[in-house]
TORLUM-396550 format. One record per residue (C-alpha): residue number from 1; x, y, z. Coordinates in steps of 0.05 Angstrom, whole numbers, plus 32768, in hexadecimal, padded with zeros to 4 digits. Layout:
N
<nr NUM | px X | py Y | pz Z>
...
//
This chain:
233
<nr 1 | px 8000 | py 8000 | pz 8000>
<nr 2 | px 8018 | py 8047 | pz 7FF2>
<nr 3 | px 8001 | py 808A | pz 800A>
<nr 4 | px 8018 | py 80D3 | pz 800C>
<nr 5 | px 804D | py 80E7 | pz 803E>
<nr 6 | px 801C | py 8110 | pz 8066>
<nr 7 | px 7FF2 | py 80D4 | pz 8073>
<nr 8 | px 802F | py 80AB | pz 8084>
<nr 9 | px 8045 | py 80E0 | pz 80B7>
<nr 10 | px 8000 | py 80E1 | pz 80D7>
<nr 11 | px 8001 | py 8096 | pz 80D9>
<nr 12 | px 8044 | py 8094 | pz 80FB>
<nr 13 | px 802E | py 80C8 | pz 812D>
<nr 14 | px 7FF0 | py 80A1 | pz 813D>
<nr 15 | px 8019 | py 8061 | pz 8147>
<nr 16 | px 804A | py 8084 | pz 8175>
<nr 17 | px 8014 | py 80A4 | pz 819F>
<nr 18 | px 7FEE | py 8062 | pz 81A4>
<nr 19 | px 801E | py 8042 | pz 81D6>
<nr 20 | px 8018 | py 8066 | pz 8218>
<nr 21 | px 8032 | py 8031 | pz 8247>
<nr 22 | px 804D | py 7FEB | pz 824A>
<nr 23 | px 8089 | py 7FCA | pz 822B>
<nr 24 | px 8094 | py 7FD6 | pz 81E0>
<nr 25 | px 80A9 | py 7FA0 | pz 81AE>
<nr 26 | px 80F0 | py 7F9C | pz 8194>
<nr 27 | px 8112 | py 7F97 | pz 8150>
<nr 28 | px 8157 | py 7F76 | pz 8150>
<nr 29 | px 8163 | py 7F83 | pz 8106>
<nr 30 | px 8142 | py 7F8B | pz 80C3>
<nr 31 | px 8150 | py 7F69 | pz 8080>
<nr 32 | px 8134 | py 7F8B | pz 8042>
<nr 33 | px 8139 | py 7F78 | pz 7FF8>
<nr 34 | px 811F | py 7F90 | pz 7FB5>
<nr 35 | px 8103 | py 7F5F | pz 7F82>
<nr 36 | px 80F6 | py 7F6E | pz 7F39>
<nr 37 | px 80BF | py 7F41 | pz 7F1D>
<nr 38 | px 80AE | py 7F32 | pz 7ED4>
<nr 39 | px 806A | py 7F11 | pz 7EC8>
<nr 40 | px 8068 | py 7EE0 | pz 7E8F>
<nr 41 | px 8049 | py 7EE4 | pz 7E5B>
<nr 42 | px 802C | py 7F2A | pz 7E67>
<nr 43 | px 8071 | py 7F4A | pz 7E6B>
<nr 44 | px 805C | py 7F75 | pz 7EA6>
<nr 45 | px 8098 | py 7F88 | pz 7ED1>
<nr 46 | px 8094 | py 7FA5 | pz 7F18>
<nr 47 | px 80BC | py 7FAB | pz 7F58>
<nr 48 | px 80AB | py 7F96 | pz 7F9F>
<nr 49 | px 80CC | py 7F99 | pz 7FE4>
<nr 50 | px 80DA | py 7F61 | pz 8014>
<nr 51 | px 80E1 | py 7F76 | pz 805C>
<nr 52 | px 80EF | py 7F46 | pz 8095>
<nr 53 | px 8101 | py 7F56 | pz 80DD>
<nr 54 | px 811A | py 7F31 | pz 811A>
<nr 55 | px 80E3 | py 7F46 | pz 814B>
<nr 56 | px 80D2 | py 7F39 | pz 8193>
<nr 57 | px 80A0 | py 7F50 | pz 81C7>
<nr 58 | px 80A0 | py 7F4A | pz 8213>
<nr 59 | px 805B | py 7F2B | pz 820E>
<nr 60 | px 806E | py 7EF9 | pz 81D8>
<nr 61 | px 806E | py 7EFB | pz 818C>
<nr 62 | px 8023 | py 7EF0 | pz 818C>
<nr 63 | px 801B | py 7F36 | pz 81A9>
<nr 64 | px 8038 | py 7F56 | pz 816A>
<nr 65 | px 8002 | py 7F75 | pz 813F>
<nr 66 | px 801F | py 7F97 | pz 8101>
<nr 67 | px 805B | py 7FBA | pz 80E3>
<nr 68 | px 8060 | py 7FF6 | pz 80B5>
<nr 69 | px 8095 | py 8005 | pz 8080>
<nr 70 | px 809B | py 804F | pz 8071>
<nr 71 | px 80C4 | py 8076 | pz 803E>
<nr 72 | px 80B8 | py 80BF | pz 8051>
<nr 73 | px 80DB | py 80E0 | pz 8016>
<nr 74 | px 80B6 | py 80B6 | pz 7FE2>
<nr 75 | px 8073 | py 80BE | pz 8006>
<nr 76 | px 8069 | py 8072 | pz 800C>
<nr 77 | px 8054 | py 8044 | pz 8044>
<nr 78 | px 803C | py 7FFD | pz 804B>
<nr 79 | px 8018 | py 7FDC | pz 8085>
<nr 80 | px 8021 | py 7F91 | pz 8092>
<nr 81 | px 7FEF | py 7F72 | pz 80C2>
<nr 82 | px 8001 | py 7F35 | pz 80EB>
<nr 83 | px 7FD4 | py 7F0A | pz 80BF>
<nr 84 | px 7FFB | py 7F20 | pz 8081>
<nr 85 | px 8042 | py 7F13 | pz 8096>
<nr 86 | px 806C | py 7ED3 | pz 8092>
<nr 87 | px 808D | py 7EBA | pz 80D1>
<nr 88 | px 80CC | py 7E8F | pz 80D4>
<nr 89 | px 8103 | py 7E7A | pz 8103>
<nr 90 | px 814B | py 7E7B | pz 80EC>
<nr 91 | px 8187 | py 7E6C | pz 8118>
<nr 92 | px 815C | py 7E75 | pz 8155>
<nr 93 | px 8140 | py 7EB9 | pz 8141>
<nr 94 | px 80F8 | py 7EC9 | pz 8132>
<nr 95 | px 80ED | py 7EEE | pz 80F0>
<nr 96 | px 80AD | py 7F0D | pz 80D7>
<nr 97 | px 80A2 | py 7F30 | pz 8095>
<nr 98 | px 808A | py 7F2E | pz 804D>
<nr 99 | px 80A5 | py 7F2E | pz 8006>
<nr 100 | px 8068 | py 7F4E | pz 7FE7>
<nr 101 | px 806B | py 7F99 | pz 7FF4>
<nr 102 | px 8056 | py 7FB2 | pz 7FAF>
<nr 103 | px 806B | py 7FF3 | pz 7F90>
<nr 104 | px 803B | py 801E | pz 7F67>
<nr 105 | px 803C | py 8009 | pz 7F1D>
<nr 106 | px 807A | py 8021 | pz 7EF9>
<nr 107 | px 809B | py 803C | pz 7F38>
<nr 108 | px 80DF | py 801F | pz 7F4C>
<nr 109 | px 80ED | py 8015 | pz 7F95>
<nr 110 | px 810B | py 8057 | pz 7FAE>
<nr 111 | px 814F | py 8057 | pz 7FCD>
<nr 112 | px 8162 | py 8075 | pz 8010>
<nr 113 | px 8147 | py 806C | pz 8056>
<nr 114 | px 8109 | py 8045 | pz 8069>
<nr 115 | px 80EA | py 8041 | pz 80AE>
<nr 116 | px 80CC | py 8001 | pz 80CB>
<nr 117 | px 809B | py 800B | pz 8104>
<nr 118 | px 8087 | py 7FCD | pz 812B>
<nr 119 | px 8047 | py 7FD0 | pz 8154>
<nr 120 | px 802B | py 7FA1 | pz 8188>
<nr 121 | px 7FE2 | py 7F95 | pz 819D>
<nr 122 | px 7FE6 | py 7FCB | pz 81D2>
<nr 123 | px 7FFE | py 8000 | pz 81A1>
<nr 124 | px 8046 | py 8000 | pz 81BA>
<nr 125 | px 8078 | py 800A | pz 8182>
<nr 126 | px 80C1 | py 8007 | pz 8170>
<nr 127 | px 80E4 | py 8023 | pz 8132>
<nr 128 | px 8121 | py 8011 | pz 8109>
<nr 129 | px 813C | py 8028 | pz 80C6>
<nr 130 | px 815B | py 8007 | pz 8089>
<nr 131 | px 8179 | py 8022 | pz 8049>
<nr 132 | px 8171 | py 800A | pz 8001>
<nr 133 | px 8197 | py 801E | pz 7FC2>
<nr 134 | px 8174 | py 804C | pz 7F92>
<nr 135 | px 8161 | py 803C | pz 7F49>
<nr 136 | px 81A2 | py 805B | pz 7F30>
<nr 137 | px 81CB | py 802B | pz 7F5C>
<nr 138 | px 81AB | py 7FE9 | pz 7F4A>
<nr 139 | px 8184 | py 7FC2 | pz 7F15>
<nr 140 | px 813B | py 7FD7 | pz 7F0F>
<nr 141 | px 80FE | py 7FB5 | pz 7EEF>
<nr 142 | px 8107 | py 7FE4 | pz 7EB4>
<nr 143 | px 8152 | py 7FD5 | pz 7EA9>
<nr 144 | px 8160 | py 7F8F | pz 7EC2>
<nr 145 | px 8175 | py 7F57 | pz 7E93>
<nr 146 | px 8143 | py 7F20 | pz 7EA3>
<nr 147 | px 8156 | py 7ED7 | pz 7EA7>
<nr 148 | px 8134 | py 7EA9 | pz 7E75>
<nr 149 | px 8116 | py 7E64 | pz 7E7B>
<nr 150 | px 810B | py 7E2C | pz 7E49>
<nr 151 | px 80EC | py 7DE7 | pz 7E54>
<nr 152 | px 8108 | py 7DB5 | pz 7E22>
<nr 153 | px 8115 | py 7D6B | pz 7E21>
<nr 154 | px 80F9 | py 7D63 | pz 7E67>
<nr 155 | px 8125 | py 7D98 | pz 7E88>
<nr 156 | px 8120 | py 7DE1 | pz 7E9D>
<nr 157 | px 815B | py 7E0A | pz 7E84>
<nr 158 | px 8169 | py 7E51 | pz 7E9E>
<nr 159 | px 8194 | py 7E82 | pz 7E77>
<nr 160 | px 81A9 | py 7ECA | pz 7E7F>
<nr 161 | px 81E0 | py 7EF3 | pz 7EA2>
<nr 162 | px 81D1 | py 7ED9 | pz 7EE8>
<nr 163 | px 81F9 | py 7EAF | pz 7F18>
<nr 164 | px 81D8 | py 7E76 | pz 7F3E>
<nr 165 | px 8190 | py 7E7E | pz 7F27>
<nr 166 | px 8159 | py 7E53 | pz 7F46>
<nr 167 | px 811B | py 7E32 | pz 7F2B>
<nr 168 | px 80E5 | py 7E3F | pz 7F5F>
<nr 169 | px 80AA | py 7E0F | pz 7F5C>
<nr 170 | px 8063 | py 7E20 | pz 7F73>
<nr 171 | px 8026 | py 7DF7 | pz 7F84>
<nr 172 | px 7FE1 | py 7E00 | pz 7F64>
<nr 173 | px 7FD0 | py 7E2E | pz 7F9E>
<nr 174 | px 8009 | py 7E5D | pz 7F8A>
<nr 175 | px 8033 | py 7E4C | pz 7FC7>
<nr 176 | px 807E | py 7E44 | pz 7FC1>
<nr 177 | px 8092 | py 7DFB | pz 7FC8>
<nr 178 | px 80DC | py 7DF2 | pz 7FB8>
<nr 179 | px 8118 | py 7E10 | pz 7F95>
<nr 180 | px 814A | py 7DED | pz 7F66>
<nr 181 | px 818D | py 7E08 | pz 7F51>
<nr 182 | px 8190 | py 7E15 | pz 7F06>
<nr 183 | px 81C0 | py 7E31 | pz 7ED2>
<nr 184 | px 820C | py 7E31 | pz 7ED3>
<nr 185 | px 822B | py 7DF3 | pz 7EF3>
<nr 186 | px 81E7 | py 7DDD | pz 7F0D>
<nr 187 | px 81CD | py 7DD4 | pz 7EC6>
<nr 188 | px 8184 | py 7DC9 | pz 7EB6>
<nr 189 | px 814F | py 7DB2 | pz 7EE7>
<nr 190 | px 812D | py 7D71 | pz 7ED0>
<nr 191 | px 80E2 | py 7D72 | pz 7ED5>
<nr 192 | px 80E2 | py 7D2B | pz 7EEE>
<nr 193 | px 8111 | py 7D40 | pz 7F27>
<nr 194 | px 80DF | py 7D75 | pz 7F3D>
<nr 195 | px 80A6 | py 7D43 | pz 7F39>
<nr 196 | px 80CD | py 7D11 | pz 7F63>
<nr 197 | px 80DB | py 7D46 | pz 7F98>
<nr 198 | px 8093 | py 7D5F | pz 7F97>
<nr 199 | px 8069 | py 7D23 | pz 7F83>
<nr 200 | px 8027 | py 7D45 | pz 7F91>
<nr 201 | px 8035 | py 7D76 | pz 7F58>
<nr 202 | px 8048 | py 7D42 | pz 7F23>
<nr 203 | px 806B | py 7D58 | pz 7EE4>
<nr 204 | px 803D | py 7D93 | pz 7ED5>
<nr 205 | px 804B | py 7DCE | pz 7F04>
<nr 206 | px 805A | py 7E18 | pz 7F01>
<nr 207 | px 809D | py 7E38 | pz 7F10>
<nr 208 | px 80C1 | py 7E7A | pz 7F11>
<nr 209 | px 810B | py 7E8B | pz 7F08>
<nr 210 | px 812D | py 7EAF | pz 7F41>
<nr 211 | px 8172 | py 7ECF | pz 7F41>
<nr 212 | px 8198 | py 7F04 | pz 7F69>
<nr 213 | px 81C4 | py 7F3D | pz 7F50>
<nr 214 | px 81FF | py 7F34 | pz 7F7E>
<nr 215 | px 8219 | py 7F7C | pz 7F82>
<nr 216 | px 81D6 | py 7F99 | pz 7F95>
<nr 217 | px 81B1 | py 7F5C | pz 7FB3>
<nr 218 | px 8175 | py 7F6D | pz 7F87>
<nr 219 | px 814D | py 7F2F | pz 7F75>
<nr 220 | px 812B | py 7F1F | pz 7F33>
<nr 221 | px 80EF | py 7EF1 | pz 7F2C>
<nr 222 | px 80D4 | py 7EDB | pz 7EE8>
<nr 223 | px 8097 | py 7EB1 | pz 7EDA>
<nr 224 | px 806A | py 7E8D | pz 7EE2>
<nr 225 | px 807D | py 7E57 | pz 7EB0>
<nr 226 | px 805F | py 7E12 | pz 7EA5>
<nr 227 | px 8089 | py 7DD4 | pz 7EAA>
<nr 228 | px 806C | py 7DBE | pz 7E67>
<nr 229 | px 809A | py 7DCC | pz 7E2C>
<nr 230 | px 809A | py 7E15 | pz 7E17>
<nr 231 | px 80C4 | py 7E3F | pz 7DE8>
<nr 232 | px 80FD | py 7E6A | pz 7E02>
<nr 233 | px 80E9 | py 7EAD | pz 7E22>
//
């Protein structure tokens, strides 16, 4: 979601005034990424943000209610309710976040400082910032060289100027199921290999190609494709 800066400022003020007493939540650190996505076959390209944070609350993680991501200069903000975020534990730390903060059509993710405001059920808040590179410092959805996929002779082949791309497989419900290394030394991904690893999907499934630009850490995601043979993209 996006809104003018004035609304974002009023929102932030309301959040900060909401917590009058009690113990606020805490943010240990924030991890943020930019993803450029190309929809096949429409050719529509867009950018999105992924924001995850190591969060805690004196009353337990179940007391957390929402977090906000705010870019004051670009007049943008997003609200992520508890029901909308993904939770995970890695190396003993609890992460919450989302990969689906959409930008307005045609707008690249602005660079500079972003604020993350974490709010608990009582209205107590904590804030931390992160910084992202601007469009002139990284690939954008308008300038990136997209990886390409081809299904031929029972295998998925990925090509393009990307190191260590992945074939990401999804179920009929659209949920991510598994990733398989592709391209370079990994070579192609055999359709039968995917079917063996995910027998409920069989040999007809959808997939996307994922890769990361190492200097900027910007991700690219292209698809969806069908595992049935298709011409090169």
